[in-house]
C-alpha positions in Angstrom: -28.2 32.7 32.2 -27.8 29.4 30.3 -30.6 27.2 29.4 -30.5 23.4 29.1 -33.6 21.9 27.7 -35.5 25.0 28.6 -34.3 24.9 32.2 -32.3 28.0 33.3 -29.1 27.3 35.3 -26.7 29.7 37.0 -23.6 30.7 35.0 -20.2 31.0 36.5 -17.0 32.2 34.8 -15.1 29.4 33.1 -18.0 27.0 33.0 -17.8 24.3 30.4 -20.5 22.7 28.3 -20.1 19.5 30.3 -20.5 21.4 33.6 -23.7 23.1 32.4 -25.2 19.8 31.4 -24.3 18.2 34.8 -25.7 21.2 36.8 -29.0 20.9 34.9 -29.5 17.4 36.2 -29.8 16.0 32.7 -28.5 12.5 32.1 -26.0 12.3 29.2 -25.3 9.0 27.6 -23.9 7.8 24.2 -27.4 7.9 22.7 -27.8 11.7 23.4 -27.0 14.4 20.8 -25.8 17.7 22.3 -26.8 20.9 20.5 -25.7 24.3 21.5 -27.0 27.3 19.6 -27.9 25.0 16.7 -24.4 23.4 16.5 -23.8 19.7 17.3 -21.0 18.9 19.8 -19.2 15.6 20.1 -19.1 14.1 23.6 -15.3 14.2 23.8 -15.4 18.0 23.2 -17.9 18.9 26.0 -15.1 19.5 28.6 -13.2 21.8 26.2 -16.0 24.2 25.3 -16.0 27.3 27.6 -19.4 29.0 27.8 -20.0 32.8 27.7 -23.2 32.9 29.7 -26.1 33.2 27.2 -26.1 29.8 25.5 -29.1 27.6 24.7 -28.3 23.9 25.1 -30.6 21.2 23.9 -30.2 17.4 24.5 -31.9 15.1 22.1 -32.2 11.5 23.3 -32.1 8.9 20.4 -34.4 6.0 20.8 -34.2 2.9 18.6 -36.4 -0.1 18.4 -37.7 -2.7 16.1 
């Protein structure tokens, strides 16, 4: 199983990091930092990273204000 922000999602062979985030129902925008197993991933690399089935993915929304 893969977790995205503590929500378990079903893994399938060949799943990418981008697919896992989409299946979790999380919204990904330019103000979101993507961590997988304590490593930061750039948004343009999410479709390239193939998962193995036991990853822990965290999305951190950046909020700015004045």
